[in-house]
N, C-alpha and C positions, 0 to 999 in steps of 0.2 A: 389731301392731307387728312388722315384719320386720327392722328395724335394731337395733343395740345401743343401749340407752337412753343418753342423754347428760345426763339430768336426773333428779333424784328429789326427792320431797317427803316428809320424815320428820315424822310427828306425834309429839307428846309421849307418846302411849300406845304407841308402838312400831310403829304402822302405817306402811308404806312404799308410796308410789305412784311408779311409774317413768314416764318420758316422754322426749320429745325437747326439748332445750334450745334457746332462741334468745335474742337480746338479749345482755346482758352475761354474762361468764363469772365464776363465783365462788359465794359462799354468802351467804345472808341469813336472818335470824331475825325472826319477826313473829307476830302473831295472824292467823289465816286466817278470811276471811269470804266469803260468796258474794253476787254481784250478779245480779239477774234482768233487767236492762235489755237490750233488743235493739239499742240504738244507743248511741253516745257513749262508746266505750271510751277514747278519748283524753281526753275531759273527765273521765271517772272517774279515770283514772290520774293526772291533774294536779290533782285536787281535794284541797286540803290536809287535808280531813277524814279522808282515808285514811292519814295518817301512822301508821306502826307496824303497817300491815296489808298482807297479801298478798291479792289478790282472785281468787277463782274465778268465772269468767264462766259462767253457765248457758247463755247463748246460744252455739251452737257456732261461728258464723262471725265470729271476731274478727280484725281486720286487713284485711278485704276492701275497705274504703274508704280505706285508707292513713292518712296523717297530714298535717296542715298547721298553720301557726302560728296561724291564726285560732281554732282550737278548743282551744288551751291555756287552762286555767283559772288557771294560774300559770306561772311561767317554766320549770319543770322538773317531771317526774313526782315525786309525793310518796309514792304507794303504793310499798311495798318490792318488789313483783313481781306477776306475773300467772300464773294457771294456766288453760288452755283445753283444749277437747276436740280441736280440729283445729289442726294446725300452720298459722300464718297464711299465706294465699295471696297472690299478687301483687296489689297494689292495683288496683282498677278503679273510679275515681270522678273526675269532672272537677275536683273541688276538691283532689285529692291532690297534694302536693308531695314526698312521701317515703313510705317503707315502714315499717311498724310495727317490724319486726325491727331495722333499722338505727337507727331512732329510739330504741328501748330501749337498744341497745348504746352509742350515743353518750351516753346519760344514765345509764349504769351501773345499769340495772334488768334483772332476770332474768325471762325468760319460760319457760314449760314447756307443751308441747302433747302431744297423744296420751293425755290422761287421761280416765278415766271420771268426768266431772264430776257426773253424776247420783248416782253412789255417794258421791262426796266431799261433795256437798251434803246428801244424806241423813244422813251422819255428823255434819255440822255442826249440822243441825237437831235431831238426837237427843241429841247429846252436848254441844252448846254450841260456841262458837267456840274451836277448839284453838290451842295454841301449836305453831308448826311451824318447821322449817328447810328452806329451798329451796336446792338446789345445782344448778349447771350446770357440768359438766366434760366437754369434748369427747371426752376419752379414755374416758369411761364408768366411771371408777374412783371409788368412793365409800366413805368410812369411815362405815358406817351407824351404828355404836355412837356415834361422835362426833357425828353429826348429830342423833340422838335425844337425846343428852345436851344439845346446844345448845338444842333445842326445850324440853326440860324446865327448863333454866336461865333461859329467858326469863321476865322478871318479870310480863309482861302489862300491860294498859292501866289497870287499876284503880290509882288513886292517882298516875297519871302525868300531869304537865302538859306536853302537847305543843304547846300554843298558842305558847309562847315560842320554839319551834324553827321555826315556820312563819310567824310574824308578820313584818310589814315592819320593817326596821331603823330607819327614820325616817319621819316624816309625808310625805305627798305628795298632790297634787291629782288628781282624776279627773273627766273630763267626756265620755268616750266612751260613746255610746248603743248600744242593741241593734242587731244586724246586720239590715239590711233590703235587699231586692232593689230596684234593682241597685246602689245606692250603697255597700253594705257598712256599716261602722261610721262614723257621722258624729258630730262633736262637738256637745255641748249648748251652744247659744249664747243661750238665752232662759230660763235657770234662774230659778225663782221662790223657791227656798228653799235656805238653807245647811244642809247636813247633815254632821255628823261621824260617820264610820263607824269603829268600833273594830274593828281587824283581829285576830281570833283565828285566822285562816286563811281569809280572804275569797276567794271565787271571783270572777273578773273579771266573769262575767255578772251577778252580784248587783249589782256596782257599776254596770254598764251599765243595769240595770233602774232603779236609783235615778236615774241621769242621764236616762233616758227618761221618768221620771215627773216631770221638772222640777226635779231637785235638782242643786245645785252641791256636789260631794262632796269633803271633806277626810278622808283616811284617817290614823288615828293607830295607833301600835303597841299591842299588847295590854296593855302595862304602863302605859298612860296613866292618869293620876289624874282624879278628877272635876274638879279645878282645871284640868288641861290641857284637858279637853273643854269646860268652860264658858267658858274664856278665849277661845275662838273664837266665842262668842256664837251658837251654832247655833239654827236653827229646829226641828231634830229630831236625834235621836241614834239611830244604827243599830248593833245588836250582831250581829256576823257569825257565820257558821258556823266550825267548827274541829274539831280532833281531841282525843283524850285524854279524861281524866276531868274532867267539869265541876267537881266538888268541889275538885280540885287547882288548876285554873285560877282557880276562884272565890276562892281565898285572897287574891289581889290584885285580881281583877276585881269581886267583889261589893261591896266598899267604894266603888269607882268608880261602879257602877250605883246604889247607894243614894244617893250624893251627887247624881247626876243626877235620881233620883226625888224628891228633896227640892224640885225645881223643878216648873214646870208644862209642861216641854218634852215633846213627844210622843216616845215611845220605841218602836222596832220591833226585834224580834229574830228570828233564824232559826237553827235547829239548836242548836249550842252556845250561841249567844246567847240562844235560848229557854230552855235549861236553866239558864243563869246568871241570867237575869231571874227565873226561878222561885226559885232559891236566894236571890236578893236580897230576894224578897218573903216568904221564910220557909218555902218548901217544900224537899223533899229529892229527890235523884236516885239512881237505882239502875242497876246493870249488867244488861243484858239477856242472855238465853241465847245468841242468835245475832244479835241486832240486826235492823234493817230496812235493806236495801240494794237499791235498784231504782227503776225508773221507772214502776211499775204498781201503786202502793199506794193502795187506796181509803181516803179519809178523810171522815168525816161532819162537816159544820158543824152543831153542836148548836143553833144559833140559827135557822137557815133550813131545816134538814133536807136541804140539798143535799149530794150526794156528789161529791167531787173525786178525780180520779186524779192522784196526786202522785209526785214524785221524792223518795226518802229515802236517807239515809246516816247512820245513827247506831247506836251500840252501847250507849248509855246512854239512859235515859228519865226524865222527871219522874214521880215517884210521885204520882198524882192524889189519893191518900188523905191526902196531907200538905198539900194546898193550903189556905192559911189563909182565914179569912173575908174577903170582899171581893175574892178572886181567883177568877175564874170560868173554868171549863173550857169552851173554845169549840169544840174539835175533838178527835175520837177516831179511832183506827185501827179500821177494820172487819175487819182481820185478827185482832187480839188484844185490842182494847179499850184499848190503851195511850194515854196522853195525847199529843195532837198540837197543842194550842194553848191559850193562856190570854189573859185580858185583866184589867186592873185596873178594878174597877167605878167608873164615874164619871170615869175618867181616860183620856187618849189614850195608853195604854200597853198593848201587845199583842205577842204572839210566836207563832210556829208551829214545830213540830218538823221539818216537811218543807221542801223547797226550791222556793219559788214562782218562782224565776228560770228554771226549765224548761230547763236545759241540762246534761245531756241529760234528755229527758222531756217530759211534756205541759205545756200552758199554761193549765190550768184555774184556777190560783191567782195569776195576775199581778195580779188586782184588789187584792191585799194592798199592793202598792206604791202603787197609787192611793189606797187607804184611808189610808196613811201620809201621802201628799201632802195629802189632804183634811183630815186632822187638823191639819197645819201651816197650811193655808189658814184653818181655823176659828180657830186661835189668833191668827193675824195679823190677823183681822178684828175681834177683840175690842178 
């Protein structure tokens, strides 16, 4: 680095990383995680599951494909900021409609480049996800003691209900399907099933996958009760991804899920939805050392022996040792053996920890949406 640093990252243990700032000017405090995906930085930044987190991208070339409105997973970035190895270059992609730097600035998100992200990632893996303060000041003047104090004062994500901050304000209808060449996103006009999706921080591409699987989707806020859900007479109920501590969100979401489980309606959960389904069934969740964040995570299907390469983003996990009788572990991580899926024995109720909607990431797990549709077909045929 030959220029004076304009950004710095202060860890709660007093470690300081310097770099070049881009995007918004100012300071923000969050938990720091790393993401190993080689594509999809825009989808990652707009994934509501990253609320309360700053993302270190291990892939060095971030920003080179620009940004566009089609790739937003929600209206605005939810992640608090990003840390990258190289300063973003000028966009070079036929789909680009803007530059990452200006996109972040317009949405009040801080970026920092010129960082040894390998060293930073090793620190996260060895010490756990740290609390940090990220600052971007064009004059290069930083109050380091103040920044470290801010990082140390950050309460962390344990016990924090963030779903309430990212959920929709009111219910809405969704019928847009997955992107396909050359038409782009087309509406679902021949839906077979009515699905209620409870929004704990739902990504748009999850809703698109439901629509592509033949579902007419009504999205309800995270605070919806079982009565609210069942009043819509759904053929299936979907529990979305989201941020924060599942036990905190479960205070109000678990009773709703248990009310739905009292019926024979098929239930499908992803990520936070998976964790809260497990809580509703009597299991517990725990905070992970540094979580799983990336598009290259191998997961084994315990029933078929098949290994899927999956997208993941979670800092909490279901404690498989607490799964009660009748709840079967269906998938496990081949990185660390942590739980990645469950099903309720004899019932069309299942969930996975990873993201089968595949944006960003592989498409190995799209079959889960089809399995959900098949469960609704079976129920309708009875």
